N, C-alpha and C positions, 0 to 999 in steps of 0.2 A: 707461489702461484696457487690459486685454488684449483681443485680438481673439477672436471666436468660432471654435471648431474647425470648426463647420458651421452653416449656416442653412437654414431651410425657410420657404416662404411659400405661403399660400392666401388669395387675396383681400387683405383688409386686416389679416390676422393673420400674424405672423412668429414663429418659434421659433428661438432660437440656443442652441447647446450651448457651454458654457464649461467649461474645465478649469483647475485650479490646484493647485500642490503645497502641501500642508498638513502641518504637524508635529503629529502626534497622540500619544497616550499610548504607543502601540506603535511609534512611528517615523513616518517620512514616508510620505504616501500622496497619491494623486491624487483631489481632490474634483471632482465633476461636478455641474453644475446646468443648468437650462434657463431662459432668459429669454424670456417670452412678451410680445409687444407687439401691441396693437391700435391701429389708427389710425381717426380719425373727423374729420369736418369741422365746425368751429364758427366762425361769423362769417367764412366764406370762407378760413379757415386750417386746415391739418391739425394735429391734436393727437395725441399718443401717450400711451398708458397702458401701464405695465409691471408685470409680476409675475414674480418669480423663484421657481422650484421646485427644491429640492434632490433629488438622485437617489432618496433613500430614500422620498420622498413622491410620486414620479411615478405609481406604480400607483394609489394612492388618488385622486390628482387626476384621472386618466383615468376611474376608476370613477364619481366623482361627476359629472363632466362628461357621461358617457354617460347616467347616471340623469336628469340635468336635461334633456338632449336628448330622451330618451324621454318624459318628462313633458310637454314642450312640443310633442311631435309632430314633432321635427326629424329628417329622414332624414340618415344619415351613411354 
């Protein structure tokens, strides 16, 4: 598995940026994605959940997370 280009952490949430070279219809390009990881404790052991978001969906992901936070009254 390739290593992340960069990582960020806030509490039990981590985001890692990954890049890889991909062959597309118009030639080779760099594909970027973000892997989000949340950690929680269950039965005395930490568990992780992962979600990968590709670059083209990042703005929409941020938008819906902000909407959800607003609806829940979460300050950010």
